[in-house]
C-alpha positions as CSV (number, residue, x, y, z in Angstrom):
1,X,7.0,-36.4,-19.9
2,X,5.5,-38.8,-16.9
3,X,2.9,-37.8,-14.3
4,X,6.3,-36.9,-11.6
5,X,6.2,-33.4,-13.2
6,X,3.3,-32.7,-15.5
7,X,0.4,-34.1,-16.4
8,X,-1.8,-36.7,-13.9
9,X,-1.6,-40.4,-15.0
10,X,-2.8,-43.7,-14.5
11,X,0.0,-44.4,-13.2
12,X,-0.2,-41.4,-10.0
13,X,-0.4,-42.5,-6.6
14,X,-3.6,-42.8,-5.4
15,X,-5.2,-39.8,-2.9
16,X,-2.2,-37.9,-4.8
17,X,-3.0,-34.3,-6.3
18,X,-4.5,-34.1,-10.1
19,X,-4.8,-30.5,-10.2
20,X,-2.0,-27.4,-9.4
21,X,-3.2,-23.5,-9.0
22,X,-1.0,-20.4,-10.6
23,X,-1.2,-17.0,-8.8
24,X,0.8,-14.3,-8.5
25,X,0.1,-10.5,-7.8
26,X,0.4,-8.0,-10.9
27,X,3.7,-6.9,-11.9
28,X,4.9,-3.6,-13.5
29,X,9.1,-4.5,-14.5
30,X,11.2,-2.0,-15.3
31,X,12.9,0.8,-14.6
32,X,11.0,4.2,-13.0
33,X,7.9,2.1,-12.3
34,X,7.9,3.7,-8.7
35,X,6.4,6.3,-9.7
36,X,3.8,4.5,-10.2
37,X,3.0,3.6,-6.7
38,X,0.4,6.6,-6.4
39,X,-1.2,5.5,-9.4
40,X,-1.4,2.1,-8.8
41,X,-2.6,2.8,-5.4
42,X,-5.4,5.1,-6.3
43,X,-6.4,2.3,-8.5
44,X,-6.8,0.5,-5.8
45,X,-9.5,2.8,-4.1
46,X,-6.9,3.5,-1.2
47,X,-7.1,6.9,-0.1
48,X,-4.7,6.6,3.5
49,X,-1.1,4.8,3.3
50,X,0.7,2.7,5.5
51,X,4.2,2.5,4.3
52,X,6.3,-0.3,5.6
53,X,10.1,-0.1,4.7
54,X,13.7,-0.4,6.8
55,X,15.9,3.1,8.4
56,X,17.8,3.1,6.0
57,X,15.5,2.9,3.0
58,X,13.4,5.8,5.2
59,X,16.0,8.3,4.4
60,X,16.5,7.4,1.3
61,X,14.9,8.7,-2.4
62,X,13.3,5.6,-3.2
63,X,10.9,6.1,-0.8
64,X,10.9,10.0,-1.3
65,X,10.1,8.4,-5.2
66,X,7.1,6.5,-3.5
67,X,5.4,9.6,-1.0
68,X,5.9,11.7,-3.8
69,X,3.8,9.8,-6.2
70,X,1.6,8.8,-3.7
71,X,1.0,13.1,-2.5
72,X,0.7,13.7,-6.4
73,X,-2.5,11.8,-6.3
74,X,-3.4,12.8,-2.8
75,X,-3.0,9.6,-1.3
76,X,-2.4,10.4,3.0
77,X,0.5,7.7,3.9
78,X,2.6,7.0,7.0
79,X,5.8,5.3,7.7
80,X,6.4,2.2,9.9
81,X,9.8,1.8,9.5
82,X,11.4,-0.1,12.8
83,X,12.1,-3.6,10.7
84,X,15.2,-5.0,11.3
85,X,17.0,-7.5,9.0
86,X,15.7,-11.2,9.5
87,X,11.8,-9.7,10.8
88,X,11.1,-11.8,14.0
89,X,7.8,-12.1,15.8
90,X,8.4,-8.9,18.1
91,X,8.4,-6.8,15.0
92,X,5.4,-8.0,13.3
93,X,3.8,-7.6,16.6
94,X,4.6,-3.6,15.9
95,X,4.7,-3.2,12.8
96,X,0.3,-4.7,13.9
97,X,0.1,-2.0,16.7
98,X,1.3,0.8,13.4
99,X,-1.2,-0.7,11.4
100,X,-4.3,-0.7,13.8
101,X,-3.1,3.1,15.1
102,X,-4.9,4.6,11.9
103,X,-7.2,4.2,9.8
104,X,-5.1,2.5,7.3
105,X,-7.0,1.2,3.7
106,X,-3.9,-0.7,2.3
107,X,-0.2,-1.2,2.6
108,X,3.0,-0.7,0.7
109,X,5.9,-2.4,1.5
110,X,9.1,-0.7,0.3
111,X,11.9,-3.3,0.9
112,X,14.0,-6.2,0.8
113,X,12.1,-9.5,1.5
114,X,12.3,-8.3,5.7
115,X,10.6,-5.9,4.5
116,X,7.6,-7.2,2.1
117,X,7.6,-10.7,4.9
118,X,6.8,-8.1,7.8
119,X,4.1,-6.1,6.1
120,X,2.5,-9.8,5.1
121,X,2.6,-11.0,8.7
122,X,1.2,-8.1,10.2
123,X,-1.2,-7.2,8.5
124,X,-2.5,-10.8,9.5
125,X,-1.8,-10.0,12.7
126,X,-3.7,-6.7,13.0
127,X,-7.1,-7.9,11.4
128,X,-7.5,-10.8,13.0
129,X,-5.9,-10.7,16.5
130,X,-3.8,-14.2,16.6
131,X,-0.2,-13.8,17.1
132,X,1.7,-15.0,14.5
133,X,2.9,-18.1,15.9
134,X,-0.9,-19.2,15.1
135,X,-0.7,-19.5,11.6
136,X,2.7,-21.7,12.1
137,X,2.2,-25.2,11.4
138,X,2.6,-27.0,14.8
139,X,4.5,-28.5,16.8
140,X,6.5,-24.6,17.2
141,X,2.4,-23.2,16.2
142,X,-1.1,-23.6,15.9
143,X,-1.2,-24.4,12.1
144,X,-4.5,-21.7,12.2
145,X,-5.0,-21.0,8.7
146,X,-5.5,-16.8,8.3
147,X,-9.4,-16.6,8.4
148,X,-10.2,-14.1,5.1
149,X,-8.5,-11.5,3.5
150,X,-6.1,-8.6,4.5
151,X,-5.5,-5.1,3.2
152,X,-4.9,-4.5,-0.6
153,X,-0.9,-4.5,-0.4
154,X,2.2,-3.4,-3.1
155,X,5.5,-4.8,-3.1
156,X,8.1,-3.1,-3.9
157,X,11.3,-5.2,-3.4
158,X,14.4,-3.3,-3.5
159,X,16.8,-5.9,-3.9
160,X,17.6,-8.9,-6.5
161,X,17.1,-12.0,-4.9
162,X,13.6,-12.2,-2.4
163,X,11.2,-13.2,-4.9
164,X,8.5,-12.4,-2.0
165,X,6.5,-9.7,-4.3
166,X,5.0,-12.6,-6.0
167,X,4.2,-14.6,-3.0
168,X,2.2,-16.2,-0.6
169,X,4.6,-16.7,1.8
170,X,6.2,-15.0,4.9
171,X,9.4,-16.0,6.9
172,X,9.8,-14.7,10.2
173,X,12.4,-15.6,13.3
174,X,10.4,-17.3,16.5
175,X,11.9,-15.0,20.1
176,X,11.3,-17.6,22.1
177,X,13.4,-20.5,19.6
178,X,15.6,-17.9,18.0
179,X,14.9,-19.8,14.6
180,X,12.9,-19.1,11.4
181,X,9.7,-20.1,10.2
182,X,7.5,-20.5,7.3
183,X,3.4,-19.3,7.7
184,X,1.8,-19.1,4.1
185,X,-1.8,-18.2,3.0
186,X,-3.1,-17.0,-0.3
187,X,-4.3,-14.5,1.3
188,X,-1.3,-12.9,1.4
189,X,-0.3,-12.7,-2.4
190,X,0.5,-9.1,-2.8
191,X,-2.3,-7.8,-4.6
192,X,0.0,-5.8,-6.8
193,X,3.7,-6.5,-7.7
194,X,6.3,-2.6,-8.4
195,X,9.7,-4.0,-9.1
196,X,12.6,-1.1,-10.5
197,X,15.5,-2.4,-10.8
198,X,17.0,0.9,-10.5
199,X,16.7,0.1,-7.1
200,X,19.7,-1.8,-6.6
201,X,22.0,0.1,-8.6
202,X,23.5,1.5,-5.0
203,X,24.0,-2.0,-3.8
204,X,27.2,-3.0,-2.8
205,X,28.7,-6.1,-4.6
206,X,28.3,-8.6,-1.4
207,X,24.3,-8.0,-1.0
208,X,24.2,-9.0,-5.6
209,X,25.7,-11.5,-4.5
210,X,24.1,-13.0,-1.3
211,X,20.3,-11.9,-3.2
212,X,21.7,-13.4,-6.6
213,X,21.9,-16.5,-4.8
214,X,18.5,-16.6,-3.0
215,X,16.9,-16.1,-6.3
216,X,19.3,-19.1,-7.7
217,X,19.0,-21.6,-5.0
218,X,14.9,-20.8,-5.3
219,X,14.6,-21.4,-8.9
220,X,16.9,-24.8,-8.6
221,X,14.8,-25.8,-5.8
222,X,11.7,-25.4,-7.7
223,X,13.0,-26.9,-10.2
224,X,13.7,-29.5,-8.7
225,X,11.3,-29.9,-5.6
226,X,8.9,-33.1,-5.0
227,X,6.5,-32.8,-7.9
228,X,2.8,-31.8,-7.1
229,X,1.4,-35.4,-8.6
230,X,3.8,-36.6,-5.1
231,X,1.9,-34.7,-3.4
232,X,-1.3,-35.2,-1.1
233,X,-4.4,-34.2,-2.7
234,X,-7.0,-31.8,-1.0
235,X,-10.9,-32.1,-1.3
236,X,-11.6,-28.4,-0.4
237,X,-10.0,-26.5,-3.1
238,X,-10.4,-23.3,-0.9
239,X,-8.3,-25.8,1.5
240,X,-5.4,-25.8,-1.4
241,X,-2.0,-24.0,-0.6
242,X,0.6,-22.4,-3.4
243,X,3.1,-24.7,-2.0
244,X,2.4,-27.6,-3.9
245,X,5.6,-29.1,-5.8
246,X,7.1,-28.5,-8.9
247,X,4.4,-28.0,-11.4
248,X,4.7,-26.7,-15.6
249,X,4.7,-23.1,-14.3
250,X,7.2,-23.3,-11.8
251,X,9.3,-25.2,-14.6
252,X,9.0,-22.5,-16.4
253,X,9.6,-19.6,-14.5
254,X,13.1,-21.4,-12.7
255,X,14.2,-22.4,-16.2
256,X,14.4,-18.9,-17.2
257,X,15.2,-17.4,-14.0
258,X,18.6,-20.5,-14.2
259,X,19.2,-19.1,-17.3
260,X,19.7,-15.1,-16.1
261,X,21.4,-15.9,-13.5
262,X,24.1,-17.8,-14.9
263,X,24.8,-15.4,-17.6
264,X,24.1,-12.1,-14.9
265,X,25.1,-12.6,-11.2
266,X,28.5,-12.4,-11.9
267,X,28.9,-9.8,-13.9
268,X,26.2,-7.9,-11.4
269,X,28.4,-8.9,-8.5
270,X,31.0,-7.5,-10.5
271,X,30.0,-4.2,-11.8
272,X,27.8,-1.7,-10.4
273,X,27.6,0.3,-13.5
274,X,26.2,-2.9,-15.5
275,X,23.0,-2.1,-15.6
276,X,21.8,-5.1,-18.4
277,X,23.1,-6.9,-15.2
278,X,21.4,-5.7,-12.8
279,X,17.9,-5.0,-14.8
280,X,18.1,-8.7,-15.6
281,X,19.2,-10.3,-11.8
282,X,16.1,-8.2,-10.8
283,X,13.6,-9.5,-13.5
284,X,14.9,-13.4,-12.7
285,X,14.3,-12.9,-8.9
286,X,11.0,-11.7,-9.9
287,X,10.9,-14.7,-11.7
288,X,12.3,-17.0,-9.6
289,X,9.7,-15.6,-6.9
290,X,6.4,-16.2,-9.5
291,X,8.4,-20.0,-9.3
292,X,8.5,-21.0,-5.3
293,X,5.0,-19.3,-4.9
294,X,3.7,-21.8,-6.8
295,X,6.0,-24.9,-5.5
296,X,7.5,-24.5,-2.7
297,X,11.6,-24.1,-1.9
298,X,13.6,-27.6,-0.3
299,X,15.5,-28.3,1.7
300,X,18.3,-25.4,0.8
301,X,16.0,-22.9,2.1
302,X,14.8,-25.9,5.2
303,X,18.8,-26.4,6.1
304,X,19.7,-22.5,6.1
305,X,17.1,-22.3,8.8
306,X,19.6,-24.2,10.9
307,X,22.4,-22.1,10.1
308,X,20.6,-18.2,11.2
309,X,19.3,-20.7,14.0
310,X,23.3,-21.3,15.7
311,X,25.6,-18.8,13.6
312,X,27.9,-16.6,16.3
313,X,30.6,-14.6,16.0
314,X,30.2,-13.4,12.7
315,X,29.6,-10.0,11.1
316,X,28.7,-9.6,7.4
317,X,30.4,-6.3,5.5
318,X,27.9,-4.4,4.1
319,X,24.4,-5.1,6.6
320,X,23.9,-2.6,8.9
321,X,23.0,-4.9,11.7
322,X,24.7,-6.7,14.7
323,X,27.2,-9.5,15.2
324,X,26.1,-13.0,14.9
325,X,24.5,-11.8,11.5
326,X,25.0,-13.9,8.0
327,X,22.5,-13.2,5.0
328,X,20.0,-15.3,4.3
329,X,21.3,-15.6,0.3
330,X,24.7,-16.7,2.4
331,X,23.0,-19.0,4.7
332,X,20.8,-20.9,2.0
333,X,23.9,-21.1,-0.3
334,X,26.5,-22.6,1.2
335,X,25.0,-25.6,1.9
336,X,23.4,-26.0,-1.1
337,X,26.2,-28.4,-3.4
338,X,26.2,-30.6,-1.0
339,X,22.6,-31.0,-0.8
340,X,21.9,-31.1,-4.2
341,X,24.3,-34.2,-4.9
342,X,22.2,-35.5,-2.1
343,X,18.9,-35.5,-4.1
344,X,20.2,-35.4,-7.2
345,X,19.7,-39.4,-6.6
346,X,16.2,-39.4,-6.6
347,X,15.6,-37.5,-10.3
348,X,19.0,-37.1,-11.9
349,X,17.4,-35.8,-15.7
350,X,16.4,-32.9,-13.4
351,X,19.3,-31.6,-11.9
352,X,20.9,-32.6,-14.5
353,X,18.8,-30.2,-16.7
354,X,18.9,-27.7,-14.2
355,X,22.6,-28.0,-14.7
356,X,22.3,-27.3,-18.3
357,X,20.2,-24.2,-17.4
358,X,23.0,-22.7,-15.2
359,X,25.8,-23.6,-18.4
360,X,26.9,-25.9,-16.8
361,X,30.0,-28.8,-18.2
362,X,28.2,-31.2,-19.4
363,X,30.7,-33.3,-21.6
364,X,30.8,-37.1,-21.0
365,X,28.1,-36.8,-18.3
366,X,25.6,-39.1,-17.2
367,X,22.6,-39.6,-14.6
368,X,24.8,-41.0,-12.3
369,X,26.8,-37.4,-12.4
370,X,23.7,-34.5,-12.2
371,X,24.3,-33.9,-8.5
372,X,28.2,-33.3,-9.2
373,X,28.1,-31.6,-12.7
374,X,25.0,-29.5,-11.1
375,X,27.0,-28.8,-7.7
376,X,30.4,-28.4,-9.3
377,X,28.5,-25.5,-11.3
378,X,27.0,-24.0,-7.9
379,X,30.6,-24.1,-6.4
380,X,32.1,-22.4,-9.5
381,X,29.3,-19.7,-8.9
382,X,30.1,-18.9,-5.3
383,X,34.1,-18.3,-6.1
384,X,33.1,-16.3,-8.7
385,X,30.9,-13.6,-6.3
386,X,33.6,-14.4,-3.6
387,X,30.6,-16.2,-1.3
388,X,32.7,-18.1,1.7
389,X,34.0,-21.1,1.6
390,X,31.2,-23.9,2.7
391,X,29.5,-23.5,6.8
392,X,33.5,-23.3,7.3
393,X,33.1,-19.7,5.6
394,X,30.5,-18.5,7.8
395,X,32.0,-19.9,11.2
396,X,30.9,-23.5,11.7
397,X,32.8,-26.9,12.3
398,X,31.9,-30.8,13.1
399,X,31.2,-29.9,16.3
400,X,28.8,-27.8,14.9
401,X,26.7,-30.8,12.5
402,X,24.4,-32.1,15.2
403,X,23.1,-29.0,16.4
404,X,22.1,-27.5,13.0
405,X,20.7,-31.1,11.9
406,X,18.8,-30.9,15.3
407,X,17.5,-27.4,14.7
408,X,16.5,-27.8,10.4
409,X,14.3,-30.7,11.0
410,X,12.0,-28.5,12.2
411,X,11.6,-27.0,9.3
412,X,9.2,-30.6,8.0
413,X,7.4,-28.6,5.3
414,X,10.2,-27.5,3.0
415,X,11.8,-31.2,3.8
416,X,8.8,-32.6,2.3
417,X,9.0,-31.1,-0.4
418,X,11.9,-31.9,-1.7
419,X,12.5,-35.5,-4.3
420,X,14.4,-37.3,-2.0
421,X,13.1,-38.4,1.6
422,X,15.6,-37.3,4.5
423,X,16.3,-37.6,8.2
424,X,18.3,-36.1,10.8
425,X,20.9,-38.5,10.0
426,X,20.9,-37.4,6.2
427,X,20.7,-33.5,6.7
428,X,24.0,-34.5,9.5
429,X,25.6,-35.6,6.7
430,X,24.8,-32.9,4.0
431,X,26.0,-30.6,6.5
432,X,29.4,-32.0,6.8
433,X,29.8,-32.4,3.1
434,X,28.7,-29.0,3.4
435,X,31.9,-27.6,5.5
436,X,34.6,-27.0,3.0
437,X,34.1,-27.3,-1.1
438,X,37.6,-25.7,-2.2
439,X,41.1,-24.7,-0.5
């Protein structure tokens, strides 16, 4: 393999990275592992724990399991459950106030990506007293680096998609601009992740579909991302971010996540009693999190933020949140086929390989067909999981294209991690091609 994806070589560009870093939490996986929260917290020396969760889970047996495990080893706890889906800077500020109100020495987050991301951000705001916007990249934020460590954090995902338990990334909606932005720091990587697939047994099929496509796109974006050797190097190793482009570690995790998604996504969506499928999706989500936590995502996630910014007059069954609302995984998936057709021109080998991991029909395909082959397979999975038919399926029309592109062009970090450069005209073209995939 050349330097584009693996080891640096003499023909790599001057000034680009020639090293990469891998960081993941200690991960415990398996049915029943949620009962280990108390023992894990005790091992970390915790005495008084803040449990971050959402209003639904606050009265659910999942939280009861966590609380009982803490009580069993004599650890005190308090719940913060005022967390909205698609958390905002207001939610983060409230979480930070909660942390400041108690003598907490650790945090356990129990929920989906909204809960885990809120916990990460709230710990930073609580300890260092800056608003969360200070840590977003310019021009939205101040570009400030997180100064140092935060409280010990055990992350317990209850959906099979977020991967946030494995990453140093937090995605927060900035209410002033009504759109989502990412801040990242190695300091916000959870210390431990407890992944209990039994938490996903009761999820409705459309929730499994949405979170499943989030994990699918995490893995696809990692595998097709710009190589770490194409990103600028750093002179201070302590300033190296874990969002560093495709690398051997992210490749390994992404490949397996794609294989599992291909085999088990449709099964997990169609049958809640198929524990094998839902267990495998939980594992795939964690693997995809390990991948994108060490490489970063690119255009599908960048362009999803335009969708959630400009969505209007749409409700989504199975989610207890008012209109307008498009689940994150859906917002990513609706543009993904059109995007991968576009990016395949830059790295067709990678895109064709990714299609192979998804068991796409590659008979007679050449490298020139890579984008179409991959897009066709994604569209088939969308149909099989009853996802919306592109952007039109979540209420957008051709009249929205320019506004969508103008919103998403602000997501510089993710756009620059794509294998192919794109400007606002390119984004408009991709959005147009994503309006509808089948008739």
